[in-house]
N, C-alpha and C positions, 0 to 999 in steps of 0.2 A: 703369383696366381698360377693355379694348376689348370691345364686344359685337359678335358677328357674327350678323347676321340671316340666317336661312335662308328660302328661298322655300318656298311650299306644295308645289311639285314636289319639292324636295329633302327636305322633311319626309316626304312620301308615300313616296319611295323608301327613306328610312331606316326608316320604319314597316313597309314591306313586308319589308325585310331582317330587322327585329327579329321580326316574326311568323314568318318562315321559320326563325328560330333557336329560337323559343319552342315552336312546335307539336310538334316531335319530343319535346321534354322533357315536354310535357303528355300526349302519347300514352304515354310511359313511366309516367306516373302514372295511366293508365287514364281520362284526361279526353278521350275520343274526340269527344264532342259539341262540347265547347269548341274542341278543335283543328280540327275540321271547320268550325265557324262562323268561326274566325279565318282559316283558309285561304280560305274563300269571301270574306271581307272583303278579304283581300289581293288576290285576283283582281279584285274590284270596284275597288279603289284604282288598279290599273294603268290602267284605262280612264276613271276619273272625272276630270272637268275640275276645275281649281282653283276653289274657292268655289262649286261646284255643290251642289244639294240632295242629289244622290246621294252626294257626298263627305261631306257633313254627316251624313247618315243612317248611312253606313258607320262613321264615327268614333263616333257615338252607340252603335252596336251593339257596337263594340270595347270601349268603356268600360263598357257594360252587362254584358259578359261578366265583367268584374271585380267590378262592384258589384251585379249583378242575378242573372240566371238561372243562370249557371255558377259564381258565387261563387269567382272566381279570386283574390280579394284576399289570402287567406292565403298564397298562393305568393309574394307580394311581400315578405313579412316576412323580414328578415335572420336567418340561422341561423349559429350558431357551429360551425365544423368544427375538426378537429384542425389544429394549426399546420403550415403548409407544404403542406396538402392542399387541393385545390379539389374540394369535394364536389358531387354532383348537386343537392343542395338549394340550395347557394349559386349554382350556375349557373342553376337555375330561378328563384331570387329575382332575380338580376341581369337575366335575360332578360325576366321578367314586368314588372319595374320599368321597363325600357326601353320596352316596348310601351305600358304605361300612360302614361308620361311623354310619349312622342311623340304619343299619341292626344289627351291633354289639351292639349298645345301646339297641336294642329291644330283643336281644338274651337272 
């Protein structure tokens, strides 16, 4: 098996895109505060230098949104939908897992 290492810049870009996918889904769940905090984190990631303290603090805030203040962890749980249908819950689960995985990778 071949492992492809991504740079911190690539990971940051992927995380920004993942947050941009997740925030509208959170707003649909009336998680405005969490969506706003994640949007602000994405804006900070755009300008943060790799391995900077600003980057590390922002990543910690993103992870804290799942494990702390906003309690977004339940959205990461897989849900069973009807066969052949892609439900909003499944989309939310996929998007939130992506954000959390990328943030943890960058930690």
